[in-house]
C-alpha positions as CSV (number, residue, x, y, z in Angstrom):
1,M,95.5,116.9,103.7
2,Y,94.9,113.1,103.5
3,N,97.1,110.6,101.8
4,S,95.4,107.3,100.9
5,D,98.8,105.5,101.6
6,T,98.8,106.6,105.3
7,D,97.6,104.3,108.0
8,L,97.7,104.5,111.8
9,L,100.5,101.9,112.1
10,F,102.6,100.2,109.4
11,P,100.2,98.4,107.1
12,P,100.9,94.8,105.8
13,R,100.0,95.8,102.3
14,V,103.3,97.7,102.1
15,I,105.5,94.6,102.8
16,P,106.0,93.6,99.1
17,D,107.2,97.1,98.2
18,L,110.1,96.7,100.6
19,K,111.7,93.7,99.1
20,D,114.4,95.5,97.1
21,C,115.2,98.2,99.7
22,R,118.2,96.3,101.1
23,G,120.4,93.2,100.4
24,R,119.8,89.5,100.2
25,A,119.3,88.9,103.9
26,W,116.6,91.6,104.0
27,R,114.9,90.2,100.9
28,K,114.7,86.8,102.6
29,I,113.0,88.3,105.6
30,V,110.5,90.2,103.4
31,K,109.7,87.0,101.4
32,R,109.1,85.2,104.7
33,A,106.7,87.9,105.9
34,I,104.9,87.9,102.6
35,A,104.4,84.1,102.7
36,A,103.2,84.1,106.3
37,E,99.6,83.9,107.2
38,E,97.9,87.3,108.0
39,D,97.8,86.7,111.8
40,S,101.0,84.6,112.1
41,T,103.8,85.3,114.5
42,E,106.2,85.9,111.6
43,K,104.0,88.5,109.9
44,L,103.3,90.3,113.3
45,A,107.0,90.3,114.1
46,F,107.8,91.9,110.8
47,L,105.1,94.5,111.4
48,L,106.5,95.2,114.9
49,I,110.1,95.8,113.6
50,M,108.7,98.1,110.9
51,V,106.6,100.1,113.4
52,R,109.7,100.5,115.6
53,L,112.0,101.4,112.7
54,N,109.5,103.9,111.1
55,G,108.5,105.5,114.4
56,C,104.8,104.8,113.6
57,A,103.7,105.4,117.2
58,S,104.9,109.1,117.0
59,C,103.5,109.8,113.6
60,S,100.5,112.1,113.4
61,A,98.2,112.9,110.5
62,D,99.7,116.3,109.9
63,S,103.4,115.2,110.0
64,F,105.6,115.2,107.0
65,R,105.9,111.4,107.2
66,A,102.2,110.9,107.1
67,L,101.8,113.3,104.2
68,Q,104.3,111.2,102.2
69,G,102.6,107.9,103.1
70,C,103.6,104.7,104.7
71,T,105.3,103.2,101.7
72,V,107.7,106.2,101.2
73,C,108.3,106.4,105.0
74,A,109.2,102.7,105.3
75,K,111.5,102.8,102.3
76,Q,113.3,105.9,103.8
77,S,113.6,104.3,107.2
78,L,115.2,101.3,105.7
79,K,117.6,103.4,103.7
80,R,118.5,105.4,106.7
81,F,119.0,102.4,109.0
82,R,122.8,102.5,109.8
83,G,123.0,98.8,110.7
84,T,123.5,95.8,108.4
85,D,121.0,93.4,107.0
86,D,122.2,90.9,109.6
87,E,121.3,93.4,112.3
88,L,117.8,93.8,110.8
89,A,117.5,90.0,110.7
90,A,118.5,89.9,114.4
91,L,115.8,92.5,115.2
92,Y,113.3,90.3,113.4
93,D,114.5,87.2,115.2
94,Q,114.1,89.0,118.5
95,A,110.6,90.2,117.7
96,V,109.3,86.7,117.0
97,P,109.6,85.4,120.6
98,E,108.4,88.8,121.8
99,I,105.2,88.3,119.9
100,E,104.9,84.8,121.1
101,Q,105.4,85.8,124.7
102,Y,102.8,88.6,124.4
103,F,100.1,86.1,123.1
104,E,101.0,83.6,125.8
105,K,100.5,86.3,128.4
106,I,97.1,87.3,126.9
107,Y,95.8,83.8,126.5
108,K,96.8,82.9,130.1
109,G,94.7,85.8,131.3
110,T,91.6,84.5,129.6
111,E,91.7,80.9,131.1
């Protein structure tokens, strides 16, 4: 079975649907990710934390998560997250320099 809402990794198109899943601090992070350019560090950091929270790397086409779709999976992952919104913000803040370091490493290798 194929669900048109299922992608290989967390898709950016789902970001706006997550705005009201948590509190004010989370909403601020989502708005920041929505406003960011498509290939910006901020948007990529948001995608990275969602891939990690959702377990996208271990999702397969025939799994229950995939059958539900990325939007439902992401919303459930956020509801099940036991930490606070401040902890989610900390994960996001940690992901931003991680993305920057990754790109620095790649660009140094091409010089």
